[in-house]
NUSEMI-545952 format. One record per residue (C-alpha): residue number from 1; x, y, z. Coordinates in steps of 0.2 Angstrom, whole numbers, padded with zeros to 4 digits, always signed. Layout:
<sites>
[NUM [X Y Z]],
...
</sites>
This chain:
<sites>
[1 [+0305 +0378 +1237]],
[2 [+0294 +0376 +1251]],
[3 [+0284 +0359 +1255]],
[4 [+0266 +0358 +1262]],
[5 [+0265 +0346 +1273]],
[6 [+0245 +0339 +1277]],
[7 [+0236 +0330 +1289]],
[8 [+0240 +0310 +1286]],
[9 [+0228 +0297 +1285]],
[10 [+0234 +0287 +1298]],
[11 [+0221 +0273 +1298]],
[12 [+0209 +0266 +1286]],
[13 [+0193 +0274 +1298]],
[14 [+0203 +0291 +1301]],
[15 [+0194 +0307 +1296]],
[16 [+0201 +0322 +1307]],
[17 [+0217 +0319 +1318]],
[18 [+0220 +0330 +1334]],
[19 [+0238 +0338 +1335]],
[20 [+0243 +0331 +1355]],
[21 [+0263 +0338 +1352]],
[22 [+0274 +0349 +1340]],
[23 [+0291 +0341 +1343]],
[24 [+0298 +0358 +1334]],
[25 [+0292 +0377 +1334]],
[26 [+0290 +0390 +1320]],
[27 [+0307 +0395 +1315]],
[28 [+0316 +0379 +1318]],
[29 [+0325 +0367 +1307]],
[30 [+0319 +0348 +1301]],
[31 [+0327 +0334 +1293]],
[32 [+0320 +0323 +1284]],
[33 [+0315 +0307 +1296]],
[34 [+0315 +0319 +1313]],
[35 [+0298 +0317 +1320]],
[36 [+0289 +0333 +1317]],
[37 [+0271 +0328 +1329]],
[38 [+0262 +0318 +1338]],
[39 [+0246 +0317 +1330]],
[40 [+0231 +0307 +1340]],
[41 [+0219 +0298 +1327]],
[42 [+0203 +0287 +1330]],
[43 [+0212 +0272 +1337]],
[44 [+0228 +0279 +1344]],
[45 [+0243 +0294 +1346]],
[46 [+0256 +0290 +1334]],
[47 [+0272 +0298 +1330]],
[48 [+0272 +0308 +1313]],
[49 [+0291 +0312 +1306]],
[50 [+0294 +0326 +1291]],
[51 [+0300 +0322 +1272]],
[52 [+0308 +0337 +1271]],
[53 [+0324 +0346 +1275]],
[54 [+0321 +0365 +1279]],
[55 [+0314 +0377 +1290]],
[56 [+0296 +0376 +1300]],
[57 [+0290 +0390 +1292]],
[58 [+0271 +0388 +1296]],
[59 [+0261 +0376 +1310]],
[60 [+0243 +0375 +1302]],
[61 [+0235 +0364 +1317]],
[62 [+0239 +0370 +1333]],
[63 [+0241 +0359 +1348]],
[64 [+0226 +0352 +1356]],
[65 [+0217 +0356 +1339]],
[66 [+0211 +0344 +1327]],
[67 [+0206 +0347 +1306]],
[68 [+0201 +0335 +1295]],
[69 [+0213 +0322 +1284]],
[70 [+0222 +0332 +1271]],
[71 [+0220 +0350 +1279]],
[72 [+0237 +0359 +1282]],
[73 [+0247 +0355 +1293]],
[74 [+0265 +0363 +1294]],
[75 [+0274 +0373 +1280]],
[76 [+0291 +0365 +1278]],
[77 [+0305 +0379 +1268]],
[78 [+0318 +0390 +1268]],
[79 [+0319 +0404 +1277]],
[80 [+0310 +0420 +1272]],
[81 [+0298 +0413 +1261]],
[82 [+0281 +0420 +1259]],
[83 [+0269 +0408 +1269]],
[84 [+0253 +0419 +1263]],
[85 [+0259 +0416 +1245]],
[86 [+0260 +0398 +1250]],
[87 [+0244 +0395 +1260]],
[88 [+0233 +0405 +1248]],
[89 [+0239 +0392 +1232]],
[90 [+0236 +0374 +1245]],
[91 [+0228 +0360 +1239]],
[92 [+0228 +0343 +1246]],
[93 [+0234 +0329 +1236]],
[94 [+0224 +0324 +1222]],
[95 [+0212 +0338 +1226]],
[96 [+0206 +0348 +1211]],
[97 [+0216 +0365 +1214]],
[98 [+0205 +0377 +1223]],
[99 [+0193 +0392 +1218]],
[100 [+0194 +0408 +1218]],
[101 [+0179 +0408 +1230]],
[102 [+0192 +0396 +1242]],
[103 [+0192 +0400 +1259]],
[104 [+0203 +0415 +1260]],
[105 [+0220 +0411 +1272]],
[106 [+0214 +0415 +1286]],
[107 [+0200 +0404 +1285]],
[108 [+0212 +0389 +1281]],
[109 [+0221 +0394 +1297]],
[110 [+0206 +0395 +1308]],
[111 [+0202 +0375 +1314]],
[112 [+0190 +0372 +1328]],
[113 [+0196 +0375 +1344]],
[114 [+0192 +0360 +1354]],
[115 [+0192 +0369 +1373]],
[116 [+0200 +0358 +1386]],
[117 [+0188 +0354 +1401]],
[118 [+0200 +0362 +1410]],
[119 [+0198 +0377 +1402]],
[120 [+0179 +0377 +1401]],
[121 [+0168 +0387 +1416]],
[122 [+0158 +0373 +1426]],
[123 [+0141 +0381 +1424]],
[124 [+0130 +0380 +1440]],
[125 [+0115 +0381 +1438]],
[126 [+0106 +0383 +1457]],
[127 [+0084 +0376 +1457]],
[128 [+0072 +0380 +1470]],
[129 [+0071 +0361 +1478]],
[130 [+0059 +0366 +1490]],
[131 [+0046 +0380 +1493]],
[132 [+0037 +0380 +1509]],
[133 [+0021 +0392 +1514]],
[134 [+0022 +0405 +1528]],
[135 [+0014 +0395 +1542]],
[136 [+0018 +0408 +1557]],
[137 [+0007 +0425 +1560]],
[138 [+0018 +0440 +1567]],
[139 [+0033 +0426 +1572]],
[140 [+0019 +0414 +1577]],
[141 [+0020 +0396 +1573]],
[142 [+0003 +0392 +1564]],
[143 [+0001 +0372 +1570]],
[144 [-0012 +0362 +1578]],
[145 [-0010 +0358 +1596]],
[146 [-0008 +0340 +1590]],
[147 [+0004 +0342 +1576]],
[148 [+0015 +0352 +1590]],
[149 [+0014 +0339 +1601]],
[150 [+0019 +0326 +1587]],
[151 [+0032 +0333 +1581]],
[152 [+0039 +0336 +1600]],
[153 [+0038 +0318 +1601]],
[154 [+0049 +0315 +1583]],
[155 [+0062 +0327 +1589]],
[156 [+0055 +0338 +1573]],
[157 [+0060 +0357 +1571]],
[158 [+0040 +0362 +1568]],
[159 [+0047 +0378 +1557]],
[160 [+0053 +0367 +1545]],
[161 [+0037 +0358 +1540]],
[162 [+0029 +0365 +1526]],
[163 [+0010 +0368 +1534]],
[164 [-0005 +0361 +1523]],
[165 [-0021 +0367 +1534]],
[166 [-0030 +0382 +1532]],
[167 [-0019 +0399 +1528]],
[168 [-0003 +0387 +1530]],
[169 [-0007 +0380 +1545]],
[170 [+0003 +0364 +1550]],
[171 [-0006 +0348 +1554]],
[172 [-0006 +0330 +1562]],
[173 [-0004 +0324 +1542]],
[174 [+0012 +0338 +1537]],
[175 [+0021 +0329 +1552]],
[176 [+0017 +0312 +1549]],
[177 [+0024 +0315 +1530]],
[178 [+0038 +0327 +1535]],
[179 [+0055 +0321 +1526]],
[180 [+0069 +0335 +1531]],
[181 [+0079 +0342 +1520]],
[182 [+0094 +0348 +1521]],
[183 [+0097 +0367 +1522]],
[184 [+0077 +0370 +1524]],
[185 [+0070 +0384 +1530]],
[186 [+0055 +0391 +1533]],
[187 [+0050 +0406 +1521]],
[188 [+0058 +0408 +1503]],
[189 [+0067 +0395 +1495]],
[190 [+0079 +0382 +1501]],
[191 [+0093 +0376 +1489]],
[192 [+0093 +0356 +1491]],
[193 [+0110 +0355 +1481]],
[194 [+0115 +0366 +1465]],
[195 [+0114 +0357 +1446]],
[196 [+0132 +0354 +1439]],
[197 [+0140 +0350 +1422]],
[198 [+0156 +0350 +1411]],
[199 [+0156 +0347 +1392]],
[200 [+0171 +0336 +1387]],
[201 [+0175 +0338 +1370]],
[202 [+0172 +0321 +1358]],
[203 [+0189 +0312 +1357]],
[204 [+0193 +0305 +1337]],
[205 [+0193 +0285 +1345]],
[206 [+0174 +0290 +1353]],
[207 [+0170 +0300 +1333]],
[208 [+0174 +0285 +1327]],
[209 [+0165 +0272 +1338]],
[210 [+0150 +0283 +1334]],
[211 [+0151 +0282 +1317]],
[212 [+0157 +0264 +1314]],
[213 [+0145 +0257 +1328]],
[214 [+0130 +0267 +1321]],
[215 [+0131 +0263 +1303]],
[216 [+0130 +0243 +1308]],
[217 [+0119 +0245 +1319]],
[218 [+0105 +0253 +1306]],
[219 [+0114 +0245 +1292]],
[220 [+0116 +0229 +1296]],
[221 [+0101 +0216 +1297]],
[222 [+0108 +0210 +1315]],
[223 [+0101 +0194 +1322]],
[224 [+0106 +0185 +1339]],
[225 [+0110 +0165 +1344]],
[226 [+0110 +0162 +1363]],
[227 [+0120 +0147 +1368]],
[228 [+0126 +0140 +1386]],
[229 [+0142 +0131 +1387]],
[230 [+0146 +0117 +1398]],
[231 [+0162 +0124 +1406]],
[232 [+0169 +0111 +1419]],
[233 [+0180 +0103 +1406]],
[234 [+0188 +0119 +1403]],
[235 [+0189 +0123 +1421]],
[236 [+0199 +0106 +1426]],
[237 [+0209 +0105 +1409]],
[238 [+0214 +0126 +1411]],
[239 [+0219 +0119 +1431]],
[240 [+0230 +0107 +1425]],
[241 [+0237 +0117 +1411]],
[242 [+0242 +0132 +1426]],
[243 [+0247 +0119 +1438]],
[244 [+0266 +0120 +1434]],
[245 [+0266 +0138 +1434]],
[246 [+0275 +0139 +1418]],
[247 [+0259 +0146 +1408]],
[248 [+0246 +0157 +1414]],
[249 [+0231 +0152 +1400]],
[250 [+0215 +0160 +1402]],
[251 [+0200 +0157 +1398]],
[252 [+0199 +0171 +1385]],
[253 [+0214 +0163 +1377]],
[254 [+0203 +0145 +1377]],
[255 [+0189 +0154 +1367]],
[256 [+0200 +0165 +1354]],
[257 [+0207 +0146 +1349]],
[258 [+0190 +0137 +1350]],
[259 [+0184 +0152 +1339]],
[260 [+0195 +0151 +1327]],
[261 [+0196 +0131 +1324]],
[262 [+0177 +0132 +1322]],
[263 [+0179 +0149 +1311]],
[264 [+0190 +0136 +1301]],
[265 [+0175 +0121 +1298]],
[266 [+0164 +0137 +1292]],
[267 [+0170 +0147 +1281]],
[268 [+0154 +0157 +1278]],
[269 [+0153 +0164 +1296]],
[270 [+0172 +0170 +1293]],
[271 [+0164 +0182 +1279]],
[272 [+0164 +0200 +1278]],
[273 [+0149 +0212 +1267]],
[274 [+0157 +0223 +1255]],
[275 [+0142 +0229 +1248]],
[276 [+0144 +0219 +1228]],
[277 [+0154 +0204 +1235]],
[278 [+0153 +0196 +1251]],
[279 [+0171 +0191 +1254]],
[280 [+0174 +0172 +1261]],
[281 [+0190 +0174 +1271]],
[282 [+0202 +0159 +1270]],
[283 [+0213 +0163 +1283]],
[284 [+0208 +0168 +1303]],
[285 [+0209 +0183 +1311]],
[286 [+0202 +0186 +1328]],
[287 [+0199 +0203 +1333]],
[288 [+0198 +0207 +1351]],
[289 [+0189 +0219 +1360]],
[290 [+0200 +0230 +1372]],
[291 [+0192 +0243 +1384]],
[292 [+0202 +0260 +1385]],
[293 [+0199 +0276 +1391]],
[294 [+0191 +0283 +1380]],
[295 [+0181 +0268 +1371]],
[296 [+0186 +0251 +1362]],
[297 [+0200 +0246 +1352]],
[298 [+0200 +0229 +1342]],
[299 [+0221 +0223 +1341]],
[300 [+0220 +0209 +1331]],
[301 [+0228 +0191 +1333]],
[302 [+0234 +0184 +1315]],
[303 [+0231 +0167 +1309]],
[304 [+0224 +0162 +1326]],
[305 [+0218 +0145 +1321]],
[306 [+0237 +0141 +1320]],
[307 [+0241 +0147 +1336]],
[308 [+0244 +0138 +1354]],
[309 [+0233 +0142 +1369]],
[310 [+0249 +0153 +1376]],
[311 [+0254 +0162 +1364]],
[312 [+0238 +0168 +1360]],
[313 [+0238 +0172 +1376]],
[314 [+0256 +0182 +1376]],
[315 [+0249 +0191 +1361]],
[316 [+0234 +0197 +1368]],
[317 [+0241 +0203 +1382]],
[318 [+0255 +0213 +1374]],
[319 [+0241 +0221 +1363]],
[320 [+0230 +0226 +1376]],
[321 [+0244 +0233 +1383]],
[322 [+0248 +0242 +1369]],
[323 [+0231 +0248 +1363]],
[324 [+0229 +0258 +1385]],
[325 [+0244 +0263 +1380]],
[326 [+0240 +0272 +1363]],
[327 [+0256 +0261 +1356]],
[328 [+0245 +0251 +1340]],
[329 [+0251 +0252 +1324]],
[330 [+0238 +0250 +1311]],
[331 [+0244 +0233 +1306]],
[332 [+0241 +0228 +1324]],
[333 [+0222 +0234 +1325]],
[334 [+0216 +0231 +1304]],
[335 [+0212 +0216 +1296]],
[336 [+0202 +0206 +1309]],
[337 [+0189 +0194 +1300]],
[338 [+0179 +0190 +1317]],
[339 [+0178 +0200 +1333]],
[340 [+0175 +0190 +1350]],
[341 [+0167 +0204 +1365]],
[342 [+0172 +0196 +1384]],
[343 [+0163 +0203 +1398]],
[344 [+0163 +0190 +1410]],
[345 [+0178 +0196 +1420]],
[346 [+0166 +0209 +1425]],
[347 [+0154 +0200 +1430]],
[348 [+0143 +0198 +1417]],
[349 [+0131 +0184 +1411]],
[350 [+0127 +0190 +1397]],
[351 [+0123 +0204 +1385]],
[352 [+0123 +0206 +1365]],
[353 [+0139 +0215 +1355]],
[354 [+0135 +0224 +1339]],
[355 [+0143 +0218 +1323]],
[356 [+0161 +0225 +1321]],
[357 [+0164 +0231 +1301]],
[358 [+0168 +0223 +1290]],
[359 [+0165 +0208 +1301]],
[360 [+0149 +0198 +1299]],
[361 [+0149 +0190 +1316]],
[362 [+0155 +0195 +1332]],
[363 [+0153 +0182 +1350]],
[364 [+0149 +0190 +1366]],
[365 [+0156 +0181 +1379]],
[366 [+0148 +0180 +1398]],
[367 [+0155 +0175 +1413]],
[368 [+0156 +0157 +1422]],
[369 [+0141 +0153 +1434]],
[370 [+0140 +0141 +1445]],
[371 [+0123 +0137 +1443]],
[372 [+0113 +0116 +1446]],
[373 [+0112 +0107 +1430]],
[374 [+0104 +0090 +1427]],
[375 [+0115 +0075 +1424]],
[376 [+0111 +0059 +1422]],
[377 [+0094 +0062 +1431]],
[378 [+0102 +0072 +1445]],
[379 [+0102 +0090 +1449]],
[380 [+0120 +0093 +1454]],
[381 [+0132 +0109 +1453]],
[382 [+0138 +0115 +1436]],
[383 [+0146 +0130 +1428]],
[384 [+0141 +0136 +1413]],
[385 [+0145 +0151 +1401]],
[386 [+0133 +0159 +1390]],
[387 [+0138 +0167 +1374]],
[388 [+0129 +0177 +1362]],
[389 [+0134 +0178 +1342]],
[390 [+0129 +0193 +1332]],
[391 [+0127 +0190 +1314]],
[392 [+0126 +0202 +1299]],
[393 [+0108 +0193 +1291]],
[394 [+0114 +0200 +1275]],
[395 [+0130 +0185 +1276]],
[396 [+0125 +0174 +1288]],
[397 [+0109 +0162 +1291]],
[398 [+0101 +0156 +1304]],
[399 [+0108 +0137 +1302]],
[400 [+0123 +0140 +1299]],
[401 [+0126 +0154 +1315]],
[402 [+0118 +0141 +1324]],
[403 [+0129 +0127 +1315]],
[404 [+0145 +0136 +1318]],
[405 [+0140 +0138 +1339]],
[406 [+0136 +0121 +1339]],
[407 [+0156 +0119 +1333]],
[408 [+0161 +0129 +1349]],
[409 [+0153 +0122 +1360]],
[410 [+0160 +0105 +1355]],
[411 [+0178 +0112 +1357]],
[412 [+0176 +0122 +1372]],
[413 [+0169 +0105 +1381]],
[414 [+0181 +0095 +1377]],
[415 [+0197 +0107 +1378]],
[416 [+0209 +0092 +1374]],
[417 [+0202 +0092 +1353]],
[418 [+0209 +0107 +1353]],
[419 [+0225 +0102 +1357]],
[420 [+0227 +0087 +1342]],
</sites>
């Protein structure tokens, strides 16, 4: 008996999947457990295995095309079965049976085609950039003697100058204000450049980023708290820890640890707005934003408060590599209770980040700057780092966020306390 395979929901935020590759073609035998296709979700490209034995009778979503979750992905059955009849009765799991007005088989199969950039023609629109008036009479350039002399002194081809005098006559001011244009001609239009553009299909990841962050920005009342951190002790401690060459501790590792320990002391910040309730998390899972080709992923360091700098660093590097290779699994990107976004390595001094649902807060980390600071009444060189805490005011109040930042500041300015 034929089995219909529907587009699976491979992540908590997935609403649509794109078939990156089919491992089988129509007519091939398929065994349970064999990889049937690679499906691009909003966060990764994942292998999808068949649950059934049989022959691949139908492919409902071609390679490169996208389809909503629960759309017909494929049909596996015995050779010779009536595919049209099977499709006519197809209903996604848990959905009500289709009524007579439901789309016909042809319409079910016709998923929107995402045209790749390479298949789309580059549209070129030539736009006239400069109009020259006719400054000649019977082939003679109409220009004042002074304008001609000035043009000769400046090495300007006077035929390329636009005349603003009577009848298009070129005057001194025209030469004074002349700016050469590539490809300019005496008469008519001169095309300086062509406007070009390409339309790129929106990836599943970018769609999800747009939807989730727009929901967060426009439904969660954000407020922001800025704090400057003295990083001199952190720089010294990191240098000592890395001196042996056996460890490779980064400032980001220290930030993750300091945030995790601060959340332990301020559980109200380690919370989430769930609509009917506020969830106060007793565990500490830190999401670390990682830039990838299509956008942003947030792999999670679990129970970060119980881990040391080196362990945190190893996990972040491994998760970041998986994120960039699109190999992250759902268990590695779900469940964060707080998020950190660090752009300091790009030379950004400070910025504000949008809260990453369902977290109540996200911390934006800027770069370390050497600046003049006042110590004991003296101006001396110092190293500071600016952090910005974005808070969902439905969960975290200003005083709560400020107290959390003060604790974070204490840990960062005294790194040895994080080793106790």
